[in-house]
C-alpha positions in Angstrom: 0.0 0.0 0.0 1.0 3.6 -0.5 2.7 6.0 1.9 1.7 9.6 2.3 3.4 12.6 3.7 0.9 15.3 4.9 1.7 19.0 5.6 -0.5 21.6 7.2 0.5 25.3 7.3 -0.8 28.8 7.7 -0.4 31.2 4.8 -1.3 34.9 4.8 -4.2 35.4 2.4 -2.2 38.1 0.6 0.7 35.8 0.0 -1.2 32.9 -1.8 0.3 33.8 -5.2 3.9 33.9 -3.7 3.1 30.6 -1.8 1.9 28.9 -5.1 5.1 29.9 -6.8 7.2 28.3 -4.0 4.9 25.2 -3.8 5.2 24.6 -7.5 9.0 24.8 -7.2 8.9 22.3 -4.3 6.5 20.0 -6.1 8.8 19.8 -9.1 11.6 18.7 -6.7 9.4 16.0 -5.1 8.3 14.7 -8.5 11.9 14.8 -9.9 13.0 12.6 -7.1 10.2 10.0 -7.5 7.1 11.1 -5.6 4.0 9.6 -7.4 1.8 12.6 -6.6 2.2 16.0 -5.1 -0.8 18.2 -4.1 -1.1 21.6 -2.5 -4.6 22.8 -1.5 -5.9 26.0 0.1 -8.8 26.1 2.6 -12.1 26.6 0.9 -14.8 24.8 3.0 -13.1 24.5 6.4 -15.4 25.0 9.3 -14.3 26.4 12.6 -14.6 23.7 15.3 -15.5 24.0 18.9 -12.6 21.9 20.3 -10.1 21.8 17.4 -9.9 22.4 13.7 -7.3 23.2 11.0 -7.1 26.8 12.1 -6.5 26.1 15.7 -3.9 23.5 14.8 -1.7 26.1 13.0 -2.6 28.9 15.5 -4.1 30.9 12.6 -3.9 34.6 12.8 -6.2 37.2 11.4 -5.7 37.4 7.6 -4.3 33.9 7.3 -5.7 30.8 5.7 -4.6 27.1 5.8 -2.9 25.0 3.2 -3.1 21.2 3.2 -0.4 19.5 1.1 0.6 15.9 0.5 3.0 13.7 -1.4 2.3 10.1 -2.3 4.9 7.3 -2.5 4.9 3.6 -3.3 5.7 2.7 0.3 7.7 3.9 3.4 11.0 2.7 1.9 10.3 4.6 -1.3 9.3 7.7 0.7 12.5 7.6 2.8 14.5 7.4 -0.5 12.7 10.3 -2.1 12.8 12.4 1.0 16.5 12.0 1.4 17.0 13.2 -2.2 14.5 16.1 -1.7 16.2 17.4 1.4 19.6 17.2 -0.3 18.4 19.0 -3.5 19.8 22.6 -3.8 16.4 23.8 -5.0 15.1 23.1 -1.5 17.4 25.5 0.2 15.2 28.2 1.5 15.8 31.4 3.5 13.1 31.1 6.3 12.9 34.9 6.5 11.8 35.0 2.8 9.2 32.3 2.9 5.6 33.4 2.3 4.4 31.5 5.4 5.4 30.9 9.1 7.2 27.6 9.0 7.2 27.5 12.8 3.5 26.8 12.8 3.7 24.2 10.0 3.4 20.5 10.9 3.7 17.3 9.0 3.9 13.6 9.3 4.1 10.3 7.4 1.1 8.0 7.1 0.7 4.4 6.0 -2.3 4.0 3.8 -4.9 1.5 5.1 -7.5 1.9 2.4 -7.0 3.1 -1.1 -9.9 3.7 -3.5 -9.9 5.3 -6.9 -12.6 6.0 -9.5 -12.4 3.8 -12.6 -11.7 5.6 -15.8 -14.2 4.8 -18.5 
């Protein structure tokens, strides 16, 4: 079964275009090194919860939104191989002060797929 890395982060609403530019660059690096899929998504229908929600998880500030991103791999071993290459790639060298989001409030993790479903193409 597949393996997925998920990322959640706050992005200032006025910086979405700058974020998209950086995310596209990062996605190309992930794909170049073997990721099967790479997705970046911005909050659209994300309700505020009473106990917890995406906004609380990133300590969202006024004027920010949330981005949910993920990369898909064949399995954990494949992910570890891809991630090692991604982290060593010169295109992934960022100046944190110039990033269009607050990386300190970003979180991520790796997940083993337990169910995989896909629509059949006709």
